C-alpha positions, 0 to 999 in steps of 0.5 A: 292104700287105695291109691296103690290099688287104683294105680295097679289096676290102671297099669293092668288095664292099660297094658291089656288094651296095648296088647289087644290092640296089636292082635291079628284079627281073624274071620273064619269061614266054614267050608261045610255045614257040619256041627263039628265045623260049626264048633271049629269057627266058634272056637277060633272066633273066641265065642265061649258062651256059643260053644258051651251052649252048642255042645250042651244043647246040641247033644254033644259030649265035651270030652269027645269034641275036645279029643276027637273033633279036629279043626284044620287037622288040629285038636280043638285046643291047639286050633284055639291057641293058633288063633289066640282065642284064649277064652275058648282055649281055657274052656276046652283045654280043661277036657283035653287029653294031654296029647290034645292039650295046647301048652302055654308058650311065651313069645316076645315081640318088639312093639316099637317095630314099624309094621308096614305090612300089617293092615287092619283087615282080618286074615280069612281063614277057611275051616274044615272039620274031621270028626 
């Protein structure tokens, strides 16, 4: 029984490492110094604990942030989903109205495909917010 649990854990861990190593990296650059833009940068960077602290100690309402703030003309949840920020997506999606929620989708990629045009250099995303 212990061997089966160990084998399952090892398989899941290996699968996780393989999928995260192929993920595109992003670097978010704020266009202004507003609190809304700071939240957007943290959302895209997948900094869940920092997002929670900023909302809590910044006197912000998490429902208002999820539904009224916009990052590059997207709702917070859709912005996080676009840049694969899973932790912040799961956090903010709970407070999002149906129209602002990011719905899960499945894509199939050929991992054996030779990707000569991709590098390890992160893509720079300039972030502006609308509140």
